[in-house]
C-alpha positions in Angstrom: 4.3 48.5 32.0 5.1 49.1 28.2 4.6 52.2 26.5 1.6 52.5 24.6 1.9 51.7 20.7 1.7 54.5 18.2 -1.4 54.5 16.2 0.3 55.7 13.2 1.9 52.2 12.9 -1.5 50.1 13.3 -2.1 49.7 9.4 1.6 48.4 9.0 1.2 45.9 11.9 -1.9 44.5 10.7 -0.6 44.2 7.4 2.6 42.2 8.8 0.2 40.2 11.2 -1.9 39.2 7.8 1.2 38.5 6.0 2.4 36.3 9.1 -1.1 34.5 9.1 -1.1 33.7 5.3 2.4 32.4 5.3 1.4 30.0 8.2 -1.7 29.3 6.2 0.4 28.7 2.6 2.7 26.5 4.8 -0.3 24.3 5.7 -1.5 24.1 2.8 1.6 23.1 1.0 2.2 20.3 4.0 -1.6 19.1 3.7 -1.5 18.7 -0.3 1.7 16.8 -0.1 -0.1 14.4 2.3 -3.2 13.8 0.4 -1.1 12.9 -2.7 0.9 10.6 -0.6 -2.1 8.8 0.4 -3.7 8.5 -2.5 -0.8 7.2 -4.9 0.9 8.2 -7.9 -1.4 9.7 -10.8 -2.8 7.0 -13.0 -4.1 8.5 -16.0 -7.4 8.0 -17.7 -8.0 4.7 -19.7 -7.5 4.7 -23.4 -7.8 2.5 -26.3 -10.8 0.1 -27.2 -12.6 -1.6 -24.5 -11.9 -4.8 -24.1 -13.2 -8.1 -25.9 -15.6 -10.8 -24.2 -12.4 -12.8 -24.7 -9.8 -10.5 -23.1 -12.1 -9.7 -20.1 -12.2 -13.8 -19.6 -8.4 -13.3 -19.6 -8.6 -10.5 -17.3 -10.7 -12.6 -14.8 -8.1 -15.3 -15.0 -5.4 -13.2 -14.3 -7.0 -11.7 -11.5 -7.8 -15.2 -9.8 -4.2 -15.8 -10.2 -3.0 -12.8 -8.7 -5.2 -13.7 -5.8 -4.3 -17.4 -5.6 -0.6 -15.8 -5.3 -1.4 -13.3 -2.9 -3.5 -16.2 -0.7 -0.1 -18.4 -1.1 2.7 -15.4 -0.4 0.9 -14.6 2.6 0.8 -18.4 4.1 4.2 -18.6 2.9 5.0 -15.5 5.0 4.1 -17.4 8.0 6.8 -20.1 7.8 9.4 -17.4 6.8 8.6 -14.8 9.6 11.1 -16.1 11.8 14.1 -15.0 9.2 15.2 -11.5 9.1 14.6 -9.8 6.1 11.2 -12.0 5.4 9.0 -8.5 6.4 10.9 -6.5 4.1 10.7 -9.3 1.7 6.9 -9.1 1.7 7.1 -5.7 1.1 9.1 -5.8 -2.0 6.6 -8.2 -3.0 3.6 -6.5 -1.9 4.7 -3.5 -3.9 5.4 -5.6 -6.9 2.3 -7.0 -6.6 -0.1 -4.2 -6.6 1.8 -2.9 -9.8 0.7 -6.0 -11.8 -2.8 -5.1 -10.3 -2.5 -1.6 -11.6 -1.3 -3.2 -15.0 -4.0 -5.8 -15.0 -6.5 -2.6 -14.5 -5.6 -0.7 -17.0 -5.2 -3.3 -19.8 -8.7 -4.5 -18.9 -9.7 -0.7 -18.7 -11.3 -1.4 -15.5 -11.6 2.6 -14.5 -12.8 3.6 -18.3 -16.2 5.6 -17.2 -17.3 5.5 -21.3 -20.7 2.7 -22.0 -19.4 -0.9 -23.4 -20.6 -0.8 -26.8 -20.5 -4.2 -27.4 -23.4 -4.4 -25.1 -22.0 -7.6 -22.8 -20.6 -6.1 -19.9 -18.3 -8.1 -17.0 -16.1 -5.0 -17.1 -17.9 -3.4 -13.7 -18.4 -6.7 -12.1 -14.3 -7.0 -13.2 -13.6 -3.9 -11.1 -16.0 -4.7 -8.0 -13.5 -8.0 -7.8 -10.6 -6.0 -8.1 -11.5 -4.2 -5.4 -12.5 -7.3 -3.1 -9.0 -8.5 -4.0 -7.4 -5.3 -3.1 -9.1 -5.1 0.3 -7.9 -8.8 1.1 -4.6 -7.8 0.4 -4.7 -4.3 2.6 -6.0 -6.7 5.5 -2.8 -9.1 4.7 -0.5 -5.6 4.5 -2.1 -4.2 7.8 -1.5 -7.3 9.8 1.7 -7.9 8.3 2.8 -4.5 9.1 1.1 -4.8 12.9 3.0 -8.2 13.4 6.4 -6.3 12.4 5.8 -3.8 14.9 4.7 -5.7 17.7 5.8 -9.4 17.7 8.7 -10.0 14.9 11.3 -10.1 17.6 9.3 -12.8 19.2 9.0 -15.0 15.9 12.9 -14.3 15.6 13.7 -15.8 18.6 11.6 -18.7 17.9 13.2 -19.7 14.9 17.0 -19.0 16.5 15.9 -21.1 19.8 14.6 -24.0 17.2 18.2 -23.8 15.4 19.8 -23.9 18.8 17.6 -26.9 19.7 18.5 -29.0 15.8 22.3 -28.3 16.4 22.6 -29.4 19.7 20.6 -32.4 19.1 22.7 -33.0 15.7 25.9 -33.1 17.9 27.4 -36.2 18.7 27.1 -37.6 22.1 30.0 -36.2 24.6 31.9 -39.1 26.2 32.8 -38.7 29.6 
């Protein structure tokens, strides 16, 4: 049986326990803050400058349509490339660059600006909603690519390798016996 604790040191023990739990709480807060910042992505400064004109918004809509078409085309093209060893890595590089171009479009067109439109012709809010819809499609594509990369990429590589071997076998000259 351990000896009883000296009551004179009780305030020091309580202070050490408080310090111990404070250090743990601060460490957890730092880790959680880091995780939340990482999930939110890089900080984007508030939009500045003049709001786009109606003609500029038409260009923005055209650019967003082109980005959407590009992402759909790239996703379908990936299906043809998926048996190649670096297809998923190339997709990830392209996806990050594509997302940056969408962010650049949002900055240029001031889609996240909160100030009212003094020209009164609108369209910016609708364009911002369209951008969010296009980004939702992009997130779905990325989720599917990542899931496929984790679960079925080896299957696609084996199929591509088997097809190459079959092509080589059919291309060989006949054996003479």
